[in-house]
C-alpha positions in Angstrom: 21.1 17.0 -42.5 19.3 19.9 -44.0 16.3 18.7 -46.0 17.0 15.1 -45.2 13.9 13.7 -43.4 15.8 10.7 -42.1 19.0 12.7 -41.3 18.6 13.2 -37.5 17.3 9.7 -37.0 20.2 8.2 -39.0 22.6 10.2 -36.9 21.0 9.0 -33.7 21.2 5.4 -34.7 24.9 5.9 -35.6 25.5 7.6 -32.2 23.8 4.7 -30.4 26.3 2.3 -32.2 29.2 4.4 -31.2 28.0 4.6 -27.6 27.8 0.8 -27.5 31.4 0.4 -28.6 33.9 -0.7 -25.8 36.1 2.3 -26.1 37.5 5.0 -23.9 35.3 8.0 -23.4 37.6 10.4 -25.1 37.9 8.2 -28.2 34.1 7.8 -28.3 33.7 11.6 -28.1 36.2 12.1 -31.0 34.2 9.7 -33.2 30.9 11.5 -32.3 32.1 14.9 -33.5 33.1 13.4 -36.8 29.7 11.8 -37.2 27.9 15.1 -36.4 30.0 17.1 -38.8 29.3 14.7 -41.6 25.6 14.5 -40.9 25.2 18.3 -40.6 27.4 18.9 -43.7 29.5 21.1 -41.4 33.2 21.8 -41.7 33.6 22.0 -37.9 31.9 20.2 -35.0 33.2 20.9 -31.5 32.2 19.8 -28.0 33.0 22.0 -25.0 32.4 20.7 -21.5 32.0 22.5 -18.2 34.7 22.5 -15.6 34.2 23.2 -11.8 35.8 26.6 -12.4 32.8 27.5 -14.5 35.0 27.4 -17.6 34.1 25.6 -20.9 37.0 23.4 -22.1 37.3 22.3 -25.7 37.1 18.4 -25.3 36.8 17.3 -28.9 36.7 18.8 -32.4 36.5 17.9 -36.1 37.8 20.9 -38.1 39.6 23.0 -35.6 43.2 22.5 -34.8 43.6 19.3 -32.8 46.3 20.9 -30.6 43.6 23.2 -29.1 41.8 20.3 -27.5 42.0 20.5 -23.7 43.8 23.8 -24.0 41.2 26.3 -25.2 38.9 27.5 -22.4 36.2 30.1 -22.2 34.5 31.4 -19.1 30.7 31.2 -18.9 29.5 34.3 -20.6 32.8 34.8 -22.6 32.6 34.5 -26.4 29.7 32.9 -28.3 30.2 29.5 -26.6 30.2 31.2 -23.2 27.0 33.1 -24.2 25.2 29.9 -25.1 26.2 28.4 -21.7 25.2 31.5 -19.7 21.7 31.7 -21.2 21.2 28.0 -21.9 19.8 28.8 -25.3 20.9 28.1 -28.9 22.7 30.6 -31.1 22.3 30.6 -34.9 24.6 33.1 -36.7 25.3 33.4 -40.4 28.3 35.7 -39.7 29.6 34.8 -36.2 32.6 37.0 -36.3 30.5 40.2 -36.7 28.7 39.4 -33.4 29.8 41.7 -30.6 30.3 38.6 -28.3 32.7 36.8 -30.6 36.0 36.0 -28.8 38.9 35.0 -31.1 41.1 32.2 -30.0 44.1 32.0 -32.4 45.1 28.5 -31.3 41.9 27.0 -32.7 42.3 28.3 -36.3 38.6 29.2 -36.4 39.1 32.6 -38.1 38.3 31.2 -41.5 34.8 30.0 -40.4 31.9 32.5 -40.8 28.6 30.7 -39.8 28.1 29.2 -36.3 25.3 27.3 -34.7 25.6 26.1 -31.1 23.3 24.6 -28.5 23.7 23.9 -24.8 24.3 20.4 -23.6 21.8 20.1 -20.7 21.4 17.6 -18.0 18.6 18.1 -15.4 18.2 21.6 -16.7 21.9 22.4 -16.0 24.4 23.3 -18.7 27.2 20.7 -18.7 28.6 21.8 -22.1 28.1 23.3 -25.5 27.8 21.6 -28.9 28.9 23.8 -31.9 29.0 23.4 -35.7 30.7 25.9 -38.1 31.1 26.5 -41.8 33.3 28.7 -44.0 30.3 30.2 -45.9 27.7 32.5 -44.4 25.1 29.8 -43.9 21.6 30.2 -42.3 20.9 27.0 -40.4 17.3 26.0 -40.5 15.0 25.6 -37.5 14.9 21.9 -38.2 18.7 21.7 -38.0 18.7 23.6 -34.6 16.0 21.2 -33.3 18.1 18.2 -34.5 21.2 19.6 -32.8 19.3 20.0 -29.5 18.3 16.4 -29.8 21.8 15.3 -30.4 23.0 17.4 -27.5 20.6 15.5 -25.2 22.2 12.2 -26.3 25.6 13.8 -25.7 24.5 14.7 -22.2 24.0 11.0 -21.5 27.4 10.2 -22.9 29.0 12.7 -20.6 27.0 11.5 -17.6 28.0 7.9 -18.3 31.7 8.6 -18.9 34.6 9.8 -16.8 35.1 12.8 -19.0 34.1 15.2 -16.3 32.8 14.8 -12.7 29.2 16.2 -12.7 29.2 16.2 -8.9 32.0 18.8 -8.8 30.0 21.4 -10.7 28.6 24.0 -8.4 25.0 24.5 -9.5 22.6 23.0 -7.0 20.5 20.9 -9.4 19.4 17.3 -9.6 22.7 16.1 -11.1 24.5 17.3 -7.9 22.0 16.2 -5.3 24.8 14.8 -3.2 25.8 17.5 -0.8 24.3 17.8 2.7 21.2 20.1 2.8 19.6 21.6 5.9 16.0 22.8 5.6 14.0 24.7 8.3 10.4 23.7 8.2 7.3 23.7 10.5 6.7 21.0 13.0 3.6 19.0 12.3 4.1 16.0 14.5 6.8 15.6 17.2 9.5 12.9 17.0 12.9 12.2 15.6 13.3 10.0 12.6 16.5 8.8 10.9 16.0 6.9 7.7 16.0 6.9 3.9 13.9 9.0 1.6 11.0 7.6 -0.5 9.3 9.9 -2.9 5.5 9.6 -2.7 5.4 10.4 -6.4 8.5 8.6 -7.8 10.7 10.2 -10.4 11.2 8.5 -13.8 14.7 8.0 -15.0 14.7 7.9 -18.8 17.0 5.2 -20.1 15.7 4.7 -23.7 16.4 7.8 -25.7 16.4 6.8 -29.4 13.1 5.9 -31.1 12.7 2.7 -33.1 9.5 4.0 -34.8 8.7 7.7 -34.7 5.0 7.2 -35.5 4.6 4.8 -32.5 6.3 7.3 -30.2 4.1 10.2 -31.4 1.0 8.1 -30.6 2.4 7.2 -27.2 3.1 10.9 -26.5 -0.3 12.1 -27.6 -2.2 9.4 -25.7 -0.3 10.2 -22.5 -0.9 13.9 -22.8 -4.6 13.2 -23.3 -4.7 11.0 -20.2 -2.7 13.5 -18.2 -5.2 16.3 -19.0 -8.1 14.0 -18.0 -6.5 13.0 -14.7 -5.8 16.7 -13.8 -9.4 17.6 -14.6 -10.5 14.7 -12.4 -8.3 15.8 -9.6 -9.6 19.4 -9.8 -13.1 18.0 -9.3 -12.1 16.6 -5.9 -8.7 18.1 -5.0 -10.2 21.1 -3.3 -11.8 18.5 -1.0 -8.8 16.3 -0.3 -6.1 19.0 -0.3 -7.0 22.5 0.8 -5.2 25.7 0.0 -2.2 26.0 -2.2 -2.5 22.6 -3.8 -5.6 23.6 -5.8 -3.7 26.6 -7.2 -0.9 24.2 -8.3 -3.4 21.9 -10.1 -5.0 24.9 -11.9 -1.5 25.8 -13.1 -1.0 22.2 -14.2 -4.1 22.3 -16.2 -3.1 25.5 -17.9 0.4 24.1 -18.7 -1.0 20.7 -19.8 -3.4 22.3 -22.2 -0.7 24.6 -23.7 -0.5 23.6 -27.4 3.0 24.9 -27.6 4.2 22.4 -25.0 2.8 19.4 -26.9 4.2 20.8 -30.2 7.7 21.1 -28.8 7.6 17.6 -27.5 6.2 16.3 -30.8 9.0 18.1 -32.7 11.6 16.4 -30.5 10.0 13.0 -31.2 10.2 13.7 -35.0 13.9 14.2 -34.7 14.2 10.6 -33.4 13.7 10.6 -29.7 11.3 8.3 -27.7 8.2 9.9 -26.2 9.8 9.9 -22.7 13.1 11.3 -24.0 11.2 14.1 -25.8 9.4 15.1 -22.5 12.7 15.1 -20.7 14.4 17.2 -23.4 11.7 19.8 -23.5 11.7 19.9 -19.7 15.5 20.4 -19.7 15.1 23.4 -22.0 12.3 24.8 -19.8 14.2 24.2 -16.6 17.3 25.9 -18.0 15.4 29.0 -19.1 13.4 29.3 -15.9 16.4 29.0 -13.7 17.8 32.0 -15.4 14.6 34.1 -15.5 14.8 37.5 -13.8 11.1 37.3 -12.8 10.8 35.5 -9.5 7.3 34.3 -10.4 8.6 32.5 -13.4 11.3 30.9 -11.3 8.7 29.8 -8.8 6.8 28.0 -11.7 9.8 25.8 -12.3 8.6 23.3 -9.7 5.2 23.2 -11.3 6.7 22.4 -14.7 8.9 19.7 -13.1 6.0 18.1 -11.4 3.9 18.2 -14.6 6.7 16.7 -16.7 7.2 13.9 -14.1 3.5 13.1 -14.1 3.6 12.9 -17.9 6.7 10.6 -17.7 4.9 8.3 -15.3 1.9 8.3 -17.7 4.1 7.3 -20.6 6.2 4.7 -18.9 3.5 3.2 -16.7 5.5 3.9 -13.5 3.1 3.8 -10.5 1.6 7.1 -9.4 2.5 6.4 -5.8 5.3 4.5 -4.0 2.8 3.0 -1.5 2.8 -0.4 -3.2 6.5 -0.4 -3.8 9.3 -2.2 -1.9 9.7 0.2 1.0 12.8 0.3 3.3 12.3 -0.5 6.9 13.1 3.1 7.9 11.0 4.9 5.2 10.9 8.7 5.4 8.1 9.7 3.0 8.6 12.9 0.9 5.7 14.6 -0.9 4.7 18.0 -2.1 1.3 17.4 -0.4 -1.0 14.5 0.1 -4.3 13.5 1.6 -4.9 11.4 4.7 -6.1 8.4 2.7 -2.9 8.4 0.6 -0.8 8.3 3.8 -2.8 5.4 5.2 -2.0 3.4 2.0 1.6 3.0 3.3 2.9 0.2 5.5 2.7 1.7 9.0 5.4 -0.6 10.3 8.0 0.8 7.8 7.0 4.4 8.0 9.3 6.5 10.3 8.7 10.1 9.1 6.9 12.4 6.7 8.2 15.6 5.0 5.7 17.8 3.1 6.8 20.7 0.9 3.4 22.3 1.6 0.7 21.5 4.1 -0.6 22.9 7.4 -0.3 21.7 10.9 -4.0 21.0 11.4 -4.7 19.5 8.0 -6.0 15.9 8.3 -2.9 14.4 6.8 -0.9 15.9 9.7 -3.6 14.6 12.2 -3.3 11.1 10.8 0.5 11.3 10.9 0.3 12.3 14.6 -2.1 9.4 15.2 0.4 7.0 13.5 3.2 8.4 15.8 5.5 9.4 12.9 7.7 12.5 13.0 6.3 15.0 10.5 7.3 18.4 9.2 5.7 20.6 6.6 6.4 23.8 4.6 9.9 22.2 3.9 10.7 24.6 1.0 12.1 23.0 -2.2 12.7 19.7 -0.5 11.9 17.8 -3.7 14.7 19.8 -5.5 17.3 18.5 -3.1 16.5 14.8 -2.6 16.3 11.5 -4.4 14.8 8.2 -3.3 17.3 6.3 -1.1 19.0 9.4 0.3 19.8 9.4 4.0 17.6 11.9 5.8 16.8 13.0 9.4 13.5 14.5 10.3 13.3 16.5 13.5 9.6 16.8 14.2 10.3 18.6 17.5 12.3 21.6 16.1 10.9 21.4 12.5 14.1 20.7 10.7 15.2 18.3 8.0 18.8 17.2 7.2 19.3 15.6 3.8 22.4 13.4 3.4 23.6 14.5 6.8 27.2 14.6 7.8 28.5 12.1 10.4 28.5 14.6 13.2 24.9 15.5 12.5 24.0 11.7 12.5 25.9 11.3 15.8 24.1 14.2 17.4 20.7 13.0 16.3 21.4 9.5 17.3 22.1 10.8 20.8 18.9 12.9 20.7 17.0 9.8 19.7 18.5 7.9 22.6 17.5 10.9 24.9 13.9 10.6 23.6 14.0 6.9 24.3 15.0 7.6 27.9 12.1 10.1 28.1 9.8 7.5 26.7 11.1 5.1 29.4 10.1 7.8 32.0 6.7 8.1 30.5 6.4 4.3 30.5 7.3 4.3 34.2 4.2 6.4 35.0 1.8 5.0 32.5 -0.2 3.2 35.1 -0.1 6.2 37.5 -3.0 8.7 37.5 -2.7 12.1 35.9 -3.1 13.8 39.3 -1.9 17.3 39.9 0.1 18.3 43.0 -3.0 19.8 44.6 -5.1 16.7 43.9 -7.0 17.5 40.7 -7.6 14.4 38.6 -7.2 14.9 34.8 -8.6 12.1 32.6 -6.4 11.4 29.6 -7.9 9.7 26.5 -6.4 8.8 23.2 -7.7 9.6 19.7 -7.9 6.6 17.3 -9.4 5.6 14.0 -7.9 2.2 12.9 -7.5 -1.2 14.4 -3.7 -0.7 14.3 -4.2 2.2 16.8 -5.7 0.0 19.5 -2.5 -1.3 20.9 -1.6 2.3 21.8 -4.5 2.5 24.2 -2.7 0.2 26.7 0.8 1.1 25.7 0.2 4.7 26.5 -1.6 4.2 29.8 -4.6 6.2 28.5 -7.9 5.8 30.3 -10.0 5.2 27.2 -10.6 6.3 23.6 -12.0 9.8 23.7 -12.5 9.9 19.9 -12.7 7.0 17.5 -12.8 8.4 14.0 -15.0 5.9 12.2 -14.4 7.6 8.8 -10.9 6.2 8.5 -12.2 2.7 7.8 -14.3 4.2 4.9 -11.3 6.2 3.6 -8.9 3.3 3.3 -11.5 0.9 1.7 -11.9 0.6 -2.1 -15.7 0.4 -1.6 -18.3 1.2 1.0 -17.6 -1.1 4.0 -20.4 -3.6 4.5 -22.5 -3.9 7.7 -20.4 -6.9 8.7 -17.1 -5.0 8.1 -18.3 -2.2 10.3 -19.5 -4.5 13.1 -16.2 -6.4 13.0 -14.2 -3.2 13.5 -16.4 -1.7 16.2 -16.5 -5.0 18.1 -12.7 -5.2 17.9 -12.4 -1.7 19.3 -14.8 -2.5 22.2 -12.9 -5.7 22.9 -9.6 -3.9 23.0 -10.9 -1.2 25.2 -12.5 -3.6 27.7 -14.0 -1.7 30.5 -12.4 1.6 29.4 -14.8 4.0 27.8 -14.8 4.5 24.0 -16.5 7.3 22.1 -17.4 6.6 18.5 -17.8 9.6 16.2 -20.2 8.9 13.3 -18.9 9.5 9.8 -17.2 12.9 9.3 -16.7 12.9 5.6 -16.7 15.7 3.0 -14.6 18.7 3.4 -11.0 17.5 3.1 -11.9 13.8 3.7 -13.2 12.3 0.5 -14.0 8.6 -0.1 -12.5 7.1 -3.3 -15.9 5.7 -4.3 -17.9 8.9 -3.7 -19.4 10.9 -6.5 -16.9 13.8 -6.6 -19.3 16.0 -8.6 -21.7 16.0 -5.6 -19.0 17.5 -3.4 -17.8 20.2 -5.8 -18.1 23.3 -3.6 -16.6 26.8 -3.3 -16.0 26.4 0.5 -16.0 22.6 1.2 -15.1 23.1 4.9 -18.3 25.0 5.3 -20.3 22.8 3.0 -22.0 19.4 2.7 -20.1 17.3 5.2 -20.4 15.2 8.4 -23.8 15.3 10.1 -25.2 17.2 7.1 -24.6 14.3 4.8 -25.9 11.9 7.5 -29.2 13.7 7.8 -29.6 14.2 4.1 -28.7 10.6 3.4 -30.1 8.9 6.5 -29.7 5.4 5.0 -25.9 5.9 5.3 -26.1 7.1 8.9 -28.6 4.4 9.9 -26.4 1.7 8.4 -23.5 2.9 10.6 -25.7 3.3 13.7 -27.0 -0.3 13.2 -23.5 -1.6 13.1 -22.5 0.3 16.3 -25.6 -0.9 18.2 -25.0 -4.5 17.0 -21.3 -4.4 18.0 -22.1 -3.1 21.4 -24.9 -5.6 22.3 -24.8 -6.1 26.1 -22.0 -3.5 26.5 -21.7 0.2 27.0 -21.7 2.4 23.9 -21.0 6.1 23.4 -21.9 7.8 20.1 -21.4 11.4 19.1 -22.3 13.4 16.0 -19.9 15.7 14.2 -20.3 19.2 12.9 -23.7 19.9 14.6 -24.5 23.5 14.0 -27.9 23.8 15.7 -29.9 21.8 18.3 -32.5 20.6 15.8 -29.7 18.7 13.9 -28.9 16.8 17.1 -32.5 16.0 17.7 -33.0 14.6 14.2 -29.8 12.5 14.5 -30.9 11.2 18.0 -34.2 10.2 16.5 -32.4 7.9 14.0 -30.7 6.2 16.9 -34.1 5.7 18.6 -35.5 4.2 15.3 -32.6 1.7 15.2 -33.2 0.8 18.9 -36.8 0.2 18.1 -35.8 -2.0 15.2 -33.6 -4.1 17.5 -36.6 -4.5 19.9 -38.9 -5.5 17.0 -36.5 -8.3 15.9 -35.7 -9.4 19.4 -32.0 -8.5 19.1 -30.0 -7.4 22.1 -29.3 -3.7 22.6 -26.4 -2.0 24.4 -26.5 -2.4 28.2 -25.8 1.4 28.4 -26.1 4.0 25.7 -24.9 7.6 25.8 -25.4 10.0 23.0 -23.4 13.2 22.7 -22.2 15.8 20.2 -19.1 17.4 18.9 -18.9 21.1 19.6 -17.2 22.4 16.5 -19.5 25.1 15.1 -19.5 28.4 17.1 -23.3 28.8 16.5 -23.9 25.8 18.8 -22.1 27.5 21.7 -24.9 30.1 21.8 -27.5 27.3 22.1 -25.8 25.4 25.0 -28.6 26.1 27.4 -31.0 24.4 25.0 -28.6 21.6 23.9 -27.0 20.5 27.2 -30.2 19.1 28.8 -30.6 16.8 25.7 -27.1 15.3 25.6 -25.1 12.9 27.8 -21.8 14.5 27.0 -20.0 17.1 24.8 -16.7 16.9 23.1 -15.0 20.0 21.8 -13.4 19.5 18.4 -10.8 22.3 18.7 -9.5 21.9 15.1 -12.7 22.9 13.3 -14.0 25.1 16.1 -10.9 27.3 16.0 -10.8 27.6 12.2 -14.5 28.7 12.2 -14.0 31.0 15.2 -10.9 32.7 13.7 -12.0 32.5 10.0 -8.7 30.8 9.3 -8.7 27.7 7.0 -6.5 25.2 8.7 -5.5 23.7 5.4 -4.4 27.1 3.9 -0.7 27.7 4.8 -1.1 31.4 4.4 -3.5 31.7 7.3 -3.3 28.4 9.2 -0.5 29.7 11.4 -1.7 33.3 11.5 -3.4 33.0 14.9 -2.2 31.4 18.1 -4.6 29.0 19.8 -3.3 30.4 23.1 -4.8 33.8 22.3 -7.1 35.6 24.8 -10.0 35.3 22.4 -9.7 31.6 22.0 -9.2 31.0 25.7 -12.1 33.2 26.7 -14.4 31.3 24.3 -13.3 27.9 25.6 -13.8 29.1 29.2 -17.4 30.1 28.4 -18.0 26.5 27.2 -16.5 25.0 30.4 -18.7 27.3 32.5 -21.9 26.3 30.7 -21.2 22.6 30.8 -20.3 22.8 34.6 -23.6 24.6 35.3 -25.6 21.9 33.5 -23.5 19.0 34.9 -22.6 17.7 31.5 -19.3 15.9 31.1 -17.0 17.8 28.8 -13.9 16.6 26.8 -11.6 18.3 24.3 -10.5 15.9 21.6 -8.8 18.2 19.1 -5.1 18.7 18.5 -5.0 21.6 21.0 -4.5 19.0 23.8 -1.6 17.3 22.2 1.2 19.5 23.6 2.0 20.0 27.2 1.8 23.8 27.2 -1.5 23.9 25.4 -2.8 21.1 27.6 -1.8 23.0 30.7 -3.8 26.0 29.4 -6.8 23.7 29.0 -6.5 22.5 32.6 -6.3 26.1 33.7 -9.6 26.8 31.8 -11.3 24.0 33.7 -11.1 21.0 31.3 -10.7 17.8 33.2 -11.0 15.3 30.3 -8.8 15.6 27.2 -8.1 13.3 24.3 -5.0 13.3 22.2 -2.6 11.2 20.1 -1.1 8.3 21.9 2.4 9.8 21.8 1.2 12.9 23.7 -0.1 11.0 26.7 3.2 10.6 28.5 4.4 14.3 28.1 0.9 15.6 29.1 0.7 13.3 32.1 4.1 14.3 33.3 3.0 18.0 33.0 -0.1 17.4 35.0 1.8 15.6 37.8 4.1 18.6 38.1 1.2 21.2 38.1 -0.6 23.0 40.9 -4.0 23.6 39.2 -5.4 26.1 41.7 -2.4 28.4 41.3 -2.6 28.1 37.5 -6.4 29.0 37.4 -5.8 32.1 39.5 -2.9 33.1 37.2 -5.0 32.7 34.1 -7.7 35.0 35.5 -5.4 37.9 34.5 -4.9 36.7 31.0 -8.3 36.7 29.4 -8.6 40.4 28.9 -5.1 41.1 27.6 -5.0 43.0 24.3 -2.3 40.7 22.9 -2.4 38.1 20.1 -1.2 35.4 22.4 -0.4 34.6 26.0 2.0 31.8 25.1 5.0 33.6 26.6 3.1 34.3 29.9 2.1 30.6 30.2 5.6 29.5 29.4 7.0 31.8 32.0 4.5 30.4 34.6 5.6 26.9 33.8 9.3 27.8 34.2 8.7 29.7 37.5 6.6 26.9 39.1 8.6 23.9 37.8 5.9 22.6 35.5 7.3 20.1 32.9 6.3 21.4 29.5 
């Protein structure tokens, strides 16, 4: 092999021929070591394979005594073979017997051999064996020979995996090759519900089946082109990813860019191709080596980077092989549980809602928009599910407990039985909610609480009547824009808004104008225009509408046309000062004047309001309230601005409790002002979606709340068990407490007074 350019490639072709022969696995392995010895001009070639006892057993040899096969064993870390396995790295020794780690085994007859070169046999980054060649003379094996041996070892790993030589599933290391044992992961609850189903990876893994290259030059070109495209795609994502995924995800992409532009990475893959591998096999081989090293790294930071390398390699493999970047267009099972590191709301909306049962995110935050959309879709969702992608494959059975924030991968039968019963219990609870869906949300002391639903797509409309809600408190118009491949036409918008009003009938519906920017990007927007250091505080929502009035007027025109002769309620998002509302209202008046000019019908009744999401507007309420017909508190944004805690950043998103005295006091101030001015007030953020939080809102004085459809039943049952007057009196003692939260006090109140939370 030394000095022979075609040597490794010839050997790979011969190995492929042997692998195709219809022979027993042991006989095939015996032929392989003879081939390698001849090609390497080595007097010995041996293959050691890993046993469940973490011992390396001699499985085949050319040159050592045949009687040692299946008898000689070395523990991991014992001898030179054990050292290669322990550190997952090659050894190249001209005088092996002088090495302090040399372990003599008299039954092998290897005492006459001086030089030794060995490489680990890796599969999914885990050592499944060791390949060794030896010579009598003190020979220095070249770097090219070591590289060629590593390539051969990769092919050997496939031989081992496809044979019955050893059972990979018996080996103890928790890696991809042993993703078969049950796994329990504690995560954070993002959306309540229980989902039993089968896993689908949002970004599918690529399984390399073609290892040996037909034309090395072609494979080099495939590799270089794919790396070029990968680098470009990462640069493109970094232009927008801070807008569509907040927090940790941008740091991941920056790490990707650094790794993808590492010349050493491309060089190692190119060298692997030159030894005779296909482009995709070269990527996998280099990733196996990287994974093996990082798994054994003492530095925890380096071990943490393993996932980044895996993700990057998988992206490159998809680029090379043409595998779709997302599973959304694939053939999904009817009980799909979607698994992703992170994703944006538009990506989630690409999936067939009828087949989607649950969502598991490795990152994410409870108030990120993807979690909000998941709650709107009524699918059980958990986030911060640490290392979930390391433990799961597409098709694995999985249970998502969105109530407790737990995930069970490949659950045992007793876990399945327990959760099947829990699902039946939830179904019985749902039946109870259905039984009261037409009953009013009336407290025990006669206080009426109006419950609305949040919606954003036509598919949501059926929930309005199924839940027993009294109207749509928030229709997120931007979702239509986010799922479209181009800007929706005037007709598209009119059709949607008409369908919403038709479905609502005589029930009130509040349309929020476009709330884009921040973490809600449109696929056809100019990403460069939205590149900002702090996108949540930047050019978004009403700011875009006022700076690009044609876009806002286009939408207002569609709303007014859809509501001809009917009642229409419009509100503007992210208003920070009264002058912004005045300017936005003036655009409505211009569109009304246009209708009159052209003799077209206007809405029979028109109400204009504003979202209250920016704290500055709270200090202008005395000026604002006489100008508006209603106000809706958007608690998600309001609280992140109030607490200076980015809801998309997992490090701070859960740092503050919304049931803190500071938040409750602030909310109470808003209620007091709106009551004084006689302006209807609704809260349409996620704060109202859980019974305990909704109870606190009622205690503050909120009488209109809007939430996900799934929350209507539990919140209504809570209200019907609550004495509001007693709660309000109790909460008077909470606002001044020097504690980070009054959650425990409110929970105790509920338990003491029989409130169903």
